[in-house]
C-alpha positions in Angstrom: -7.2 -27.5 -82.0 -6.4 -27.3 -78.0 -3.8 -29.7 -78.3 -1.9 -27.9 -80.8 -2.5 -24.8 -79.3 -1.3 -26.0 -75.6 1.5 -27.4 -77.5 2.7 -24.2 -79.0 2.2 -21.7 -76.1 3.6 -24.6 -73.6 6.7 -24.9 -76.1 7.2 -21.0 -76.8 7.4 -20.4 -72.5 9.9 -23.1 -72.2 11.8 -22.1 -74.8 12.3 -18.6 -73.7 12.7 -19.5 -69.9 15.9 -21.9 -71.4 16.8 -18.4 -73.1 17.5 -16.5 -70.0 21.0 -16.2 -68.6 20.2 -16.4 -65.0 18.7 -19.4 -64.5 16.6 -18.4 -61.5 14.7 -15.3 -64.0 14.3 -18.5 -66.8 12.3 -20.6 -63.8 10.4 -17.3 -62.2 9.6 -16.6 -65.8 8.2 -20.5 -66.4 6.3 -20.5 -63.3 4.8 -17.2 -63.6 4.1 -17.5 -67.5 2.4 -21.3 -67.2 0.0 -19.8 -64.3 -0.8 -16.8 -66.2 -1.5 -19.0 -69.3 -3.7 -21.0 -67.3 -5.6 -18.2 -65.3 -6.4 -16.9 -68.8 -7.4 -20.1 -70.6 -9.0 -22.8 -68.8 -8.6 -25.1 -71.7 -4.4 -24.7 -71.3 -4.9 -25.0 -67.5 -6.4 -28.5 -67.9 -3.6 -29.3 -70.2 -0.9 -28.3 -67.9 -2.4 -29.8 -65.0 -3.2 -33.2 -66.5 -6.7 -33.1 -66.1 -7.2 -35.6 -69.3 -5.1 -38.4 -68.7 -7.0 -40.6 -71.4 -6.1 -38.0 -74.3 -2.9 -39.9 -75.4 -2.3 -36.8 -77.7 -2.7 -34.4 -74.7 -0.9 -36.0 -72.3 2.4 -36.6 -74.8 2.3 -33.0 -75.0 2.3 -32.8 -71.3 4.9 -35.7 -71.0 6.8 -33.4 -73.1 6.5 -30.0 -71.0 7.3 -32.3 -68.3 10.8 -33.1 -69.1 11.8 -29.1 -70.4 10.3 -28.5 -67.0 12.9 -30.7 -65.1 15.3 -29.2 -67.1 14.7 -25.7 -66.0 14.3 -26.6 -62.5 17.6 -28.6 -62.5 19.2 -25.6 -64.4 18.0 -23.2 -61.4 19.0 -26.2 -58.8 22.4 -26.1 -60.6 23.0 -22.5 -59.9 22.3 -22.4 -56.6 19.2 -20.6 -56.8 16.5 -23.1 -56.6 15.6 -24.9 -53.4 17.5 -28.8 -53.9 14.8 -30.5 -52.6 12.0 -28.8 -55.2 10.9 -31.7 -57.7 8.5 -31.9 -61.1 6.1 -33.5 -59.1 6.2 -30.7 -56.7 5.9 -28.2 -59.8 2.8 -30.8 -61.1 1.2 -29.7 -57.8 1.7 -26.6 -58.0 0.3 -26.0 -61.4 -2.7 -28.1 -60.1 -3.3 -25.8 -57.5 -3.3 -22.6 -59.4 -5.6 -24.1 -61.7 -8.2 -24.6 -59.2 -7.7 -21.2 -57.6 -7.4 -19.3 -60.9 -10.8 -21.1 -62.1 -12.6 -20.2 -58.8 -11.0 -16.7 -58.5 -11.9 -15.8 -62.2 -14.8 -13.7 -61.7 -14.3 -12.4 -58.4 -10.1 -11.8 -58.2 -9.2 -12.7 -61.8 -5.7 -11.6 -60.6 -5.6 -13.8 -57.3 -3.3 -15.8 -58.4 -0.4 -13.6 -59.3 0.2 -13.1 -55.2 0.2 -16.7 -54.7 2.5 -17.2 -57.5 5.1 -14.2 -55.9 4.7 -16.4 -52.3 5.8 -19.4 -54.0 8.6 -18.0 -55.7 10.1 -16.0 -53.0 9.8 -19.3 -50.6 11.3 -21.3 -53.5 14.5 -19.4 -53.8 17.9 -21.4 -52.2 18.3 -18.9 -49.3 14.3 -19.1 -48.2 15.0 -22.9 -47.4 16.1 -22.4 -43.5 14.5 -26.1 -42.5 14.0 -29.5 -43.7 10.7 -29.9 -45.7 8.4 -32.3 -43.4 7.5 -34.7 -46.0 9.1 -36.1 -48.9 7.9 -35.0 -52.6 5.1 -37.2 -54.0 5.8 -40.1 -56.2 5.0 -39.8 -60.0 2.1 -42.2 -59.4 1.0 -39.9 -56.6 0.8 -37.3 -58.4 -1.0 -39.2 -61.5 -3.7 -40.1 -58.5 -4.3 -36.8 -57.6 -4.8 -35.2 -61.0 -7.1 -38.3 -61.7 -9.2 -37.2 -58.9 -9.1 -33.9 -59.9 -11.1 -34.9 -62.6 -13.3 -37.0 -61.3 -12.6 -39.6 -64.1 -12.2 -43.4 -62.4 
């Protein structure tokens, strides 16, 4: 079942990310591995980007993954490695964008997502934050609305 498969993969990646001694390495591993899962398995991509808001069991998996992602983000921020203004909502947008890119490029440029993730990670380092962001992060409700519009479901 997709739910069990996604839950197992998400849990495995999250636990490994939290096991790194270096918080930045754990954060980068988490981003890279989840983006890799999205690129390799469209079903997992849909779960990670919350494309099934009406599927309670899948959304519970997403909720648990979101909580763990927040821990990974906070850990990297406490270590001074991750920009302090990066939020879980930003991460949700990151995964949604990666899922769309990976799906669109699957045949023509199947590894193109890797380049985007590398640029993203370099830009998220604390030392890369040289000026304030132009707008604040989206609210959880805004993220929900955006992800819902990606599914094409009312």
